[in-house]
C-alpha positions as CSV (number, residue, x, y, z in Angstrom):
1,M,-7.4,-3.2,-12.4
2,I,-9.5,-0.9,-10.5
3,P,-13.2,-2.6,-9.7
4,H,-16.5,-0.7,-11.1
5,N,-17.8,-1.6,-7.2
6,Q,-16.6,-3.2,-4.1
7,P,-17.4,-3.5,-0.4
8,T,-15.5,-1.3,1.9
9,F,-14.3,-3.2,4.9
10,G,-12.3,-2.1,7.8
11,D,-11.2,-2.8,11.7
12,A,-14.9,-2.1,12.5
13,E,-16.3,-4.8,10.6
14,C,-13.5,-7.4,11.6
15,Q,-14.1,-6.8,15.2
16,A,-17.9,-7.0,14.4
17,A,-17.3,-10.5,13.1
18,I,-15.2,-11.4,15.6
19,R,-17.3,-10.6,18.4
20,V,-20.2,-12.6,17.0
21,L,-17.8,-15.6,16.6
22,D,-16.4,-15.5,20.0
23,S,-20.2,-15.5,21.2
24,G,-20.6,-18.7,20.2
25,W,-24.2,-17.6,18.6
26,V,-24.1,-17.0,15.0
27,A,-27.7,-17.3,13.9
28,Q,-30.5,-14.6,14.4
29,G,-30.4,-12.9,17.6
30,R,-29.5,-9.8,19.5
31,E,-27.2,-8.8,17.0
32,V,-30.1,-9.2,13.9
33,Q,-32.7,-7.1,16.6
34,A,-30.2,-4.5,17.1
35,L,-29.2,-4.0,13.6
36,E,-33.5,-3.7,12.9
37,D,-33.5,-1.1,16.2
38,E,-30.3,1.5,14.5
39,V,-31.9,1.0,11.0
40,C,-34.9,2.6,12.8
41,R,-33.3,5.2,14.5
42,F,-31.2,6.0,11.2
43,L,-34.5,6.4,9.1
44,G,-36.3,8.1,11.7
45,L,-38.9,5.1,12.6
46,G,-40.1,4.0,15.7
47,S,-38.7,0.9,17.2
48,G,-40.2,-2.7,16.0
49,H,-41.0,-1.0,12.5
50,A,-38.0,-2.6,10.5
51,V,-37.5,-6.5,9.6
52,A,-33.8,-7.8,8.7
53,L,-34.0,-10.4,6.2
54,S,-31.8,-12.4,4.2
55,N,-31.7,-10.1,0.9
56,G,-33.7,-7.5,-0.8
57,T,-35.5,-9.5,-3.4
58,T,-36.9,-11.5,-0.2
59,A,-37.6,-8.1,1.1
60,L,-39.5,-6.8,-2.0
61,F,-41.6,-10.8,-2.1
62,L,-42.6,-10.3,1.3
63,A,-44.0,-6.7,1.1
64,L,-45.4,-7.8,-1.7
65,W,-47.2,-10.9,-0.1
66,A,-47.7,-8.7,3.0
67,L,-49.5,-6.3,0.3
68,G,-51.9,-9.5,-1.1
69,A,-50.2,-9.3,-4.6
70,R,-51.7,-12.4,-5.7
71,D,-53.4,-12.3,-8.6
72,K,-53.1,-8.4,-8.8
73,R,-51.5,-6.3,-11.4
74,I,-47.9,-4.8,-10.7
75,A,-46.7,-1.9,-12.1
76,I,-42.5,-2.2,-11.7
77,P,-39.9,-0.2,-13.6
78,V,-39.1,-1.8,-16.9
79,F,-35.3,-0.1,-16.1
80,S,-34.2,-2.5,-13.1
81,C,-32.7,-5.6,-12.3
82,A,-34.4,-9.0,-13.0
83,A,-34.7,-9.8,-9.0
84,V,-38.1,-7.4,-9.3
85,R,-40.0,-9.1,-11.9
86,N,-38.7,-12.4,-10.1
87,A,-40.6,-11.2,-6.6
88,V,-43.6,-10.1,-8.3
89,I,-44.0,-13.4,-10.0
90,M,-43.1,-15.7,-6.8
91,A,-45.6,-13.6,-5.4
92,G,-48.2,-14.7,-7.8
93,G,-48.7,-11.1,-9.1
94,F,-48.5,-9.7,-12.8
95,P,-45.9,-7.7,-13.6
96,V,-46.8,-4.6,-16.1
97,S,-43.4,-3.3,-17.1
98,I,-43.5,0.6,-16.8
99,D,-41.0,3.0,-18.9
100,V,-38.6,5.2,-17.2
101,A,-40.0,9.2,-16.6
102,Y,-38.5,11.9,-18.9
103,D,-34.5,12.7,-18.5
104,S,-34.6,9.9,-15.2
105,P,-33.8,6.5,-14.2
106,N,-36.7,5.9,-12.4
107,I,-40.0,4.5,-13.4
108,D,-42.6,6.9,-14.9
109,L,-45.1,7.5,-12.0
110,E,-48.1,9.0,-14.0
111,A,-47.7,6.1,-16.7
112,A,-47.7,3.6,-13.7
113,A,-50.9,5.2,-12.1
114,A,-52.7,5.0,-15.6
115,S,-52.0,1.7,-16.1
116,G,-54.6,0.5,-13.9
117,A,-52.3,-1.4,-11.7
118,D,-53.0,-2.4,-8.0
119,L,-49.7,-1.7,-6.4
120,I,-46.6,0.2,-7.6
121,V,-42.9,-0.8,-7.1
122,A,-41.1,2.4,-7.3
123,A,-37.3,2.2,-7.5
124,H,-34.8,5.1,-6.8
125,I,-32.2,3.8,-9.2
126,F,-28.4,5.2,-9.5
127,G,-29.7,6.3,-6.0
128,T,-31.7,9.4,-7.0
129,P,-34.9,9.8,-5.1
130,S,-37.8,9.9,-6.8
131,R,-40.7,11.9,-5.5
132,W,-44.5,11.2,-5.5
133,D,-47.9,12.2,-3.8
134,M,-49.3,9.1,-2.2
135,G,-52.7,10.3,-2.4
136,R,-53.2,11.4,-6.1
137,L,-51.5,8.0,-6.8
138,A,-54.1,6.4,-4.7
139,V,-52.5,3.1,-4.8
140,P,-50.0,1.4,-2.5
141,I,-46.4,2.1,-3.6
142,I,-43.6,-0.4,-2.7
143,E,-40.5,2.1,-2.3
144,D,-37.6,-0.1,-3.6
145,C,-34.5,1.9,-2.0
146,A,-32.0,-0.9,-2.9
147,Q,-29.6,1.4,-4.5
148,A,-30.7,4.7,-2.5
149,F,-29.9,3.5,1.0
150,G,-29.1,6.7,2.9
151,A,-30.6,9.1,0.5
152,R,-33.4,11.6,1.4
153,I,-36.4,13.6,0.1
154,D,-37.1,16.7,1.9
155,G,-35.0,15.9,4.7
156,R,-37.2,12.6,4.8
157,A,-35.7,9.4,4.4
158,V,-36.2,7.1,1.6
159,G,-37.9,4.0,2.5
160,L,-40.5,6.3,4.7
161,N,-42.8,7.6,1.5
162,G,-44.4,4.7,0.2
163,T,-46.6,2.4,2.0
164,V,-43.5,-0.1,2.4
165,G,-39.7,0.2,1.9
166,I,-37.5,-2.0,1.1
167,F,-33.4,-2.1,1.2
168,S,-30.6,-4.7,-0.1
169,F,-27.4,-4.9,1.8
170,Y,-25.7,-6.8,-1.0
171,A,-21.8,-6.6,-1.5
172,T,-21.9,-3.7,-3.6
173,K,-25.0,-1.4,-2.3
174,M,-24.4,1.6,-0.1
175,I,-23.9,-0.5,2.9
176,T,-23.9,-4.5,2.9
177,T,-24.3,-7.3,5.5
178,G,-21.1,-9.4,4.3
179,G,-22.5,-10.1,0.7
180,Q,-26.2,-10.6,1.1
181,G,-29.1,-9.1,3.4
182,G,-32.2,-6.9,3.2
183,M,-34.5,-4.9,5.3
184,L,-38.3,-4.3,4.9
185,V,-39.7,-1.0,7.0
186,S,-43.3,0.5,7.4
187,A,-44.9,2.9,9.3
188,D,-47.8,0.2,9.1
189,A,-47.2,-2.0,12.7
190,S,-49.5,-4.4,11.5
191,L,-47.6,-5.1,7.8
192,V,-44.7,-5.2,10.0
193,D,-45.7,-7.8,12.3
194,A,-46.8,-9.9,9.4
195,V,-43.9,-10.3,8.0
196,R,-41.8,-11.0,11.2
197,D,-44.5,-13.5,11.5
198,Y,-43.5,-15.0,7.9
199,R,-39.8,-14.7,8.7
200,Q,-40.1,-16.9,12.1
201,F,-40.9,-20.4,10.4
202,D,-40.0,-22.8,13.1
203,C,-41.7,-24.1,16.1
204,R,-44.7,-22.6,15.5
205,R,-47.9,-24.5,16.7
206,D,-50.6,-23.1,13.8
207,R,-48.7,-25.0,11.2
208,A,-49.3,-22.0,8.7
209,P,-46.9,-21.8,5.9
210,R,-44.2,-19.7,6.4
211,F,-40.0,-19.7,5.1
212,N,-36.9,-19.5,6.7
213,F,-35.7,-15.7,5.4
214,Q,-33.7,-14.9,8.2
215,M,-30.2,-12.6,8.7
216,T,-27.3,-14.2,10.5
217,D,-26.1,-12.4,13.8
218,L,-22.9,-12.8,11.6
219,Q,-24.0,-10.3,8.8
220,A,-26.1,-8.2,10.8
221,A,-22.7,-7.3,12.9
222,V,-21.1,-6.4,10.0
223,G,-24.0,-4.5,8.8
224,R,-23.9,-2.4,12.0
225,A,-20.5,-1.7,11.3
226,Q,-21.2,-0.7,8.2
227,L,-24.2,1.5,9.0
228,S,-22.0,3.3,11.9
229,R,-20.2,4.6,8.7
230,I,-22.6,4.9,6.2
231,D,-22.3,9.3,6.3
232,E,-18.6,8.6,5.6
233,F,-19.3,6.5,2.5
234,I,-21.7,9.0,1.4
235,D,-19.5,11.8,1.9
236,A,-16.8,9.9,0.1
237,R,-18.9,9.2,-3.1
238,R,-20.2,13.1,-3.4
239,Q,-16.7,13.9,-2.9
240,T,-15.3,11.6,-5.5
241,R,-18.6,12.5,-8.0
242,E,-17.5,16.6,-7.4
243,H,-13.9,16.0,-8.5
244,Y,-15.1,14.1,-11.5
245,V,-17.7,17.1,-12.1
246,A,-14.9,19.6,-11.5
247,A,-12.3,18.0,-14.1
248,G,-15.0,18.4,-16.6
249,L,-16.2,14.4,-17.0
250,P,-19.5,14.4,-18.5
251,L,-21.5,12.7,-15.3
252,W,-25.2,12.6,-16.1
253,H,-27.1,15.1,-14.0
254,V,-30.5,13.6,-13.0
255,A,-32.9,16.8,-12.9
256,C,-34.8,16.8,-9.6
257,D,-35.4,19.8,-7.3
258,T,-33.8,21.2,-4.5
259,G,-35.3,19.0,-1.5
260,I,-33.9,15.5,-3.2
261,A,-31.0,14.4,-1.5
262,A,-29.2,11.8,-3.5
263,C,-26.6,9.1,-2.2
264,H,-24.7,8.6,-5.5
265,Y,-24.9,5.1,-5.6
266,R,-23.7,5.4,-9.6
267,A,-21.5,7.6,-11.2
268,V,-23.4,7.6,-15.0
269,L,-21.8,9.1,-18.5
270,R,-23.8,9.3,-21.1
271,S,-22.1,8.4,-24.3
272,S,-23.0,7.8,-28.1
273,D,-20.9,4.6,-27.7
274,P,-20.7,3.0,-24.5
275,T,-18.8,-0.3,-26.3
276,S,-16.1,2.1,-27.1
277,L,-15.6,3.9,-23.5
278,I,-15.8,0.9,-21.7
279,A,-13.0,-0.5,-23.9
280,G,-11.3,2.7,-23.5
281,F,-11.4,2.7,-19.8
282,G,-11.1,-1.2,-19.5
283,A,-7.4,-0.7,-21.5
284,S,-6.4,1.8,-19.1
285,G,-7.2,-0.5,-16.0
286,V,-10.2,0.8,-15.1
287,R,-13.5,-1.3,-15.3
288,A,-16.7,0.5,-16.4
289,I,-20.2,-0.9,-17.3
290,V,-23.2,-0.4,-18.9
291,P,-25.5,-0.4,-15.6
292,I,-28.5,-1.7,-17.3
293,A,-28.0,-3.2,-20.7
294,D,-30.8,-3.1,-23.3
295,W,-31.3,-7.2,-23.2
296,E,-31.8,-7.1,-19.6
297,L,-34.9,-4.6,-19.4
298,L,-38.2,-6.3,-17.9
299,G,-39.8,-6.1,-20.9
300,D,-39.6,-5.8,-25.3
301,P,-37.4,-3.2,-25.3
302,M,-39.0,-1.6,-28.4
303,E,-41.6,-1.2,-26.5
304,F,-40.1,1.2,-23.7
305,P,-38.4,3.5,-25.9
306,R,-36.9,6.3,-23.2
307,A,-35.7,3.1,-21.1
308,L,-34.0,1.5,-24.6
309,S,-32.0,4.7,-25.0
310,L,-30.9,5.2,-21.7
311,A,-29.5,1.4,-21.6
312,R,-27.8,2.5,-24.7
313,S,-26.1,5.5,-23.9
314,T,-25.3,5.2,-20.4
315,V,-21.8,3.9,-18.5
316,S,-21.0,3.7,-15.1
317,I,-17.8,4.5,-13.8
318,P,-16.3,3.9,-10.1
319,I,-17.4,6.1,-7.4
320,H,-17.3,3.4,-4.4
321,P,-15.5,4.7,-1.0
322,S,-12.6,1.9,-1.5
323,L,-11.4,4.5,-4.6
324,T,-8.2,6.0,-3.1
325,R,-7.1,9.6,-4.1
326,D,-4.7,7.8,-7.0
327,D,-7.8,6.0,-8.5
328,I,-9.9,8.6,-9.1
329,A,-6.9,10.8,-10.7
330,Q,-6.3,7.6,-12.6
331,I,-10.3,7.4,-13.8
332,T,-10.1,11.2,-14.1
333,R,-7.3,11.6,-16.6
334,I,-8.4,8.6,-18.8
335,G,-12.3,9.7,-18.7
336,S,-10.5,13.1,-20.3
337,L,-8.5,11.8,-22.4
338,L,-11.2,9.4,-23.9
339,Q,-13.6,12.6,-24.2
340,S,-11.3,14.6,-25.8
341,T,-10.7,11.8,-28.3
342,A,-14.4,11.0,-29.0
343,N,-14.7,14.9,-29.9
């Protein structure tokens, strides 16, 4: 079975892990610092403006905490994973679910602004970024880049377009730090310093409450190796998508302007019968999924018609960099056959 998604590891990641194991220091240390610095350089931030964390949900929780989310109304995308709602609740905020924009998997920012929310969590779903005007929205935005590491808006890396950006380095994201991991970034040094202080939970004389949300050096070393390959990963995903499009597969094209550079985290088909399409792929040895099912929506599905329609009409097929040429040919052949049968 060709997996829907999987991490892409090689000699670089193996050697990085061995380097840390041989050093005798595997907890948070120099490798974590180095990963933070390298992510800053990649994004175009000054050194010291990134904090490595245990996972992406932690990064979102700490962004909310740093922005004073307690007892505040937080606009969140209804078309997203439960981690977003969970982080808001854990931070003491009140989640306000917002429908997706027209012909987009991303939050309707006009509706989010009109909701009266005190903060907005704007996620770049499927690795396709949204554009916004911070001045017009007039509330802080947490830019959720869990699926969009490496995407850009007008040449500017995602994560830098809101008040704070968060990334996930989970096993199947654009890059991984060995299964779990996350990062928080911001141009606001005081916000970053507050988050870093929260992460340093032990041996503190002031007795303020903190929590252990640290990344290990073993994770960071794997993440550094992955980061060195991010252009390779994005290019592989782009080429695979182009192959699918050239072969006539009905990939959903999210309408966006020329300044948007997606990272192609997902290859999404629109289908009137997702269940049959997924079964057809599965019977031929390809794992396909519904990206976000109707029961996973972060609110009553009937109150969010655009998200509900999206949940009931989309299928995600493999596009990860571990695919071989034979894999891509097989996926294309099956997809074309299923499309012709459906027609």
